[in-house]
N, C-alpha and C positions, 0 to 999 in steps of 0.2 A: 435707278435714276441718280441716286446719291453717288454711286460708283462712277457713273459717266461724268458727273460734275467734277470729280476729282482727277480726271485724266490729265487736264492741263497742269495741275499742281504736281502730279507724279512725274510728268515728262520734264518739267523744269527742274524738279528736285534731282532726278537722275542725271541730268546734264551738269548741274552744279557739282554734284558729288564726283562725277568723272573728271571735271576740270580740277577740282581740289586734289584728287588722287594723283593726277598727272602733273600737278603744279604748273599748269599752263598759263600763258600770258596772252591776252587778246580780248576779243569782244564776243559775247553771247547775245545774238540778236533774236528777239522773240517777236513773231508776227502772227496776227489773227485778223484776216480780212485786210482792211485798210489801216489797221492800227499797228504800231510798232514800238517796241521798248528795247533798251540795250543795257546789258550788264557788263561792266569792264573789270577784268581780272588781271592781277599781277602775281605770278608765281603761285597760282591756285587760290589766292585770296581776293575777295571782292573789294574793289576800290570804290565803285560808284554805280548806282542804278539810275537810269535816265528814262523819263516818260516824255511824250511829245508835248504835253501842256503843263502849265503851272510850275515851271522849274523854280522860279524865284519864290513863289508862295510856299512850295514844298521845303525849300531851303530855310526860309524863315521859321517854319515849324520845327525843322530838324535842329536848328540852333537853339531854339527854346527848349526842346525836349532834352538836348544834351547839355543845357545850361552853359552854352558857349557864348561868352560876351565879347570875345576878341573880334575885331574888324581890321582887315589889312589896311595899313596906313594909306596906300594908294587905291583902296577900294578893290572889289573883286576883279581878277584878271580874266575878263570874259573872253579874251582871245584864246585862252587855253581850253581845249575841249572838255577837260575835267576841272573846271575852275573851282568847284566846291572842294575838291581834294587839295588844290593849290592853296585855297583859303586855310584849311586845317593844318597843312604842312607848315605854313608861315607861323601859325599860332604855336605849333609844337616846337618849332625852331626857336621861337622867342620865349618859350616856356609860359605862354599865356593861355595855352590849351593843354589839358592833360590827355594822355592816351585814352583813358576811359571816356572822357567827354567827346573826343573825336569819334570813337567807335559808336557811342550812343547816337550821335548825329547821323552817321552813315547807316546804322541799323534802322533808324526811323525812315530814312529815304527808301531803303530797300523794302521795308514793310509796306509802305504806301504803294510803291510802284508794282511790287509783286502781287499785291492784293487784287488788282484788276487784271494784270497780265496773265496770272495763272488761273483765272476763273473760267476762261474759255477753253473747253475741251479740244478745240481745233487748233490751239496755239502750236506753232512750229518753231523749233530751235535751230538756229544757224550759227556755226562757230567759225570765226576767222582769227588767225594768229597774227599779232603785230605787237611791236614794242610799245611800252608806255613809259615816257620819260618826263622828268621835271627838271631839266637841265638848268633852267633859269635860276633855280633856288640853290644849286650846288650843295645839296644836302647829302649826308651819309646814306648809303643804301639801306642801312639798318633802320633808320628813322622812317623812310618811305615804306619799308616792309612792315613796320609796326602799325601802319595805318589800316591795313586791310582786315576784312572780316573773314574768319576761317569757316570751314564747313560746320563745325559745332555751333558757331555763332548764328549762321544762317539757318540751321536746322531748327533752332529755337524759334526764329521768326516765322518759318514756314508752318510750324505747328500752330502758332497763334493766328496766322493768316487763315489757316484751314478752319479753325474754330469760329472765327468771325464770319467767314464766307458761309458756313452752315447756318449761323444765326440769322444773317441777312436773308438767306434763301428761305428759311422757315417763316420769316416775316413778309416774304414776297416783296422784298425791297430790291430795286435795281442797283447793282453794284456800281454802276456809273454815277450814282448820286453822290459818291464821295467827293468827286471833283466838281460837283454842281452846287449852286447856292440856294439853300432853302429860304423861302420867303413866305411870311404869313399873309393870307388873304384878308381882305376887308370883310367883316361879317357883322351881322346884327344879332344881339344876344336876347334870349328870352329872360323872364324874371324868375325862372325855376332855380332852386338851390344849386343843382348840378351845373346849370348854365353859368351861374355866378361864379362858381369855383373855376370852371374852365376859362371864363373871361379873365379872372385874376391871373391865371397862369399865362394866358395869351398876352396880356398887357406886360407881364414881367419879361417874357421872352421876345417881345416885339423888337426891342432895340438890338437884340442879338441876331434874330432871324429876319434880317432886313434885305436879303438879296445881295449883300456886299461881301459875304464870306462864304467859302465853300463848307461843305459838311465837315471836312477834316479841320478847317479853321475853327468851326464851332466846337468840335470835340476837344481841341486843344485849349480853348478859352474856358470851357466848362470844367476841365480837369476831371472828367469822369471817364470810366472805361468805355470804349466804343460801343460795346454791347448795350450798356444802359442808355447811352445817347440814341442809339438806333431804335430802342423801344419807345423812347419819348417822341422821336420824329415819326415813327410808324403810327403811334396813337394819333398824332395830329393829322397825318395823312388820312387815316381812317375817318376822322371827324371832318374831312374836307377843309381843314384849316391851313394846309401847307401845300406848296408846290415847289418844284425845283427848276432852276433856270441855269443855262450856260453862263459862264462868267470868265472874263479874261484874266491874264496874269497881272501881277502888280509890277510897277517899275522897279528897276534895280536900285534906284535911289533910296527906296524904303529899307534896304539892307544896311544903309549907313547910319551911324548914330546921329541924333539931333545935337544941337549946340548945348542944350540943357543937360543931356546925358553925359556929354564929354566934360562939361564943367563940373558936374557932380563927381565923376570918376577922378578928375584931377584934385578936387577938394579932399576926397577920401585919402588919396595918395599923400597929400600934404598934411594930413592929420587935422583937417578943418571940418570934415564931414562927420556923419554919425558913427564912424568907426574910431574916432578919437578916444583914447582912454581917459582923457581929462574930463573934469566937470562932474556934476551930481549924477546919481543913478537915474536910469530912464524912468519916465513918468507913465504909469499905467492907469487908464480910466475904465470903470465898469458902469455901463448904463443898464440898469435893471430896476423895475418898480418894486421888487421884493427886498425888504430890509434884511431878511435872512440871507439871501444870496449875496448881497453887498457886504454883509459882515463876514461871511465865509471867504469871499474873494479878498477882502482886506487882510484877513488873517493869513491867507496863503501868500499873497503877493508881498506884503510888508515883511513877512517872515523870511522871504528870499532876498531881501535887501533892496527892493524897488520902492519908489514913491507911488502913492495910490490916491485916487479921488473917486468917490462914488457919486453917481447921478441917478436919482430915483424918478425924476420928472422928465419924461421924454421931450416935452415942449422946451425945457430949459437946456436940453443937451447941447444943441449946436452952439449957442452963445458961450457956454462954459468951455466947450472944446476949442473954440476960436481964441478964447482968452488964455487958456493954459497950454495949448498946442502939445498934446500928449504924444508919446512915442509908440503907444499901442492902445487899442480900444477893444474892450469886450462889450458886446452889444446883445441884449436880450431881444428875441424875435417877437414875442407876444407881449405887447404893452398897450395900455389904453391910450386913446387919442391918436398917437402916432406910433405905428409898429416899427419893428426893426428894419424892414425893407425900406420904409419911407425915410427913416433917420439915416440909413446908410446912403441912400441916394443924395440926401442933403449934404452929407459929409463929403462925398466925391465931387460935389459942385464947388466946394471951397478950395481955392488954390493952395492954401497953407496945409490942407488936410488930405489932398487928393492922393498922396503917396503913403499916408499913415495906415499901417496894417489894421484891419478890422476883423475880429474873430466873433462870429455869431454864436450865441448861446441859446439853445432851445431844447425842448423835450420832443419836438417833432423831427425825428431823424430820418426822413424819407428822401428819396432821390429827387423828387420835384422841389422840395424845400432847399436842398443843396444847390440845385441848378439855379433856382430863383436868387439865392444868396450870391452866387457867383455873378449872375447877370447884373445885379445892382452894385457890384464892386467889392463884395466881401472877400477877405483874404483866406479865412479859415472858417471851419464849421465844427463846433463842439457840442456834443449831446449832453444834456443835463441828466442826472444831478452833477453839480460841480465836484470835481475830484482834483486833488493836489497834483497828481502825476500828469494829468492832462494839461492843467494850467501851466505847470512847470515846463512841459514839452514845448508849448507855444512860446513861452518866454525865452527858452534856449534857442529856439528857431530864429527869433528876430534879434536877440541881444547877445548871442554867443560871440559874435565878432566885435562886440563893443567893450564889454568888461567881463570879468570873471567873478561869478557869485557862487557861494556855496550851494550845492544842489545834488540830489541823488541822481544816479544815472538813469536815463530813460530814453525812449525813442521819440523822435520828433514827429508830431502829428501835422496833417495838413499838406504833405508833399503831394505832387501830382501822382495819381495812381499809376503804377507801372505794371500791375498784374495783367493788363490786357494791351499795354503799349510796348513797343520794342525795348528790350534790355539785352545786354551782352553778357555772356558768361553765366546765365541762370542755371545751367546744368550741362552735364556731358552729353555728347551725341556723336554718332557715327553714321556713315552712309547706310549701313545695314539696319540701323535702328529706326529709320524713318518709316513709321507705320501709319499710313493714311487709308482708312477703310474706303 
């Protein structure tokens, strides 16, 4: 049964490998019943994968995954059949997008499209040769060639797709749920301890699982590996708490920046925003009811050259934050009266604090706690006990572009997990090495 399930993936992999070896240019069309997907190649490299639904939603997620902030001045050129590539090529030409960012965005699109397209063992591959041009941009051919994904790039994605397909199949989850919107049902809870725990999780996830976002959108917001999110959703389905509904695409206007985002970018360019090197060091606040933790945080943070304020009373946290407007907040999760989830919700409701990074500090390092923290607006999640290297990593993440402070080298924590999401260049690969059981 497992081997039969892999036939679709094997067929598509063989077709892509052949296209890459022949350095062909054209379209690989994949069909399964009434469904159809298309992969566009230029000289053996994949430029773009297209699915019949949610093209704009998918591109939003791809831009976020690739950390692409560039938007074409005239907006997306929807008249071009491969307008997403047109978008990235303009950014590359203006040096507003790096080649790695462009490839990461395209890899994400391929990963999503191929996840469903290769799952059907009856999928049929049709190849048609035709030229792909971007004449309107008058770009050097070398720049266009640099945009495509090579066979080794695509082989990495196919391996990850295969692993996730097996995980979803083991959970008996419909692969089509990726493009559908999970929504929590209205339920009545009993007074048992387990029911109260489930109800707390339910209330935390309700704003996210509201039927307005697809499963792929939810995974991107949670910033958790798809396998973990799949397990969480599967658990809720088993408890009859969750259902999936069809949902339409979003308007293209959502791809364009808001006036506030545009003004913020201009302020930074003019040296007026948070990236300006002038002024005092950033202010860091720690909200924790433990005097010991506050003292340790003060020692670490002041030792790195930053200003510091400790708040031990969660009730007084919000007024103090509004008064001092810190640049970064460390927030304990378990506190009397108001816990970290409640305080974080309050912070995100204040206009002056809605964009302030909030790093959760807690001894509960479980997946559910991480998801709940993301839902209420937390930016990072750090496990206790407090360690200077972890704290320093967060400080560097948010203040590296602001000023330079003496610090030991370390890796930045809290980045979106890429171990189960598309990445480019993770390892070598050839057509002969694609081994799918």
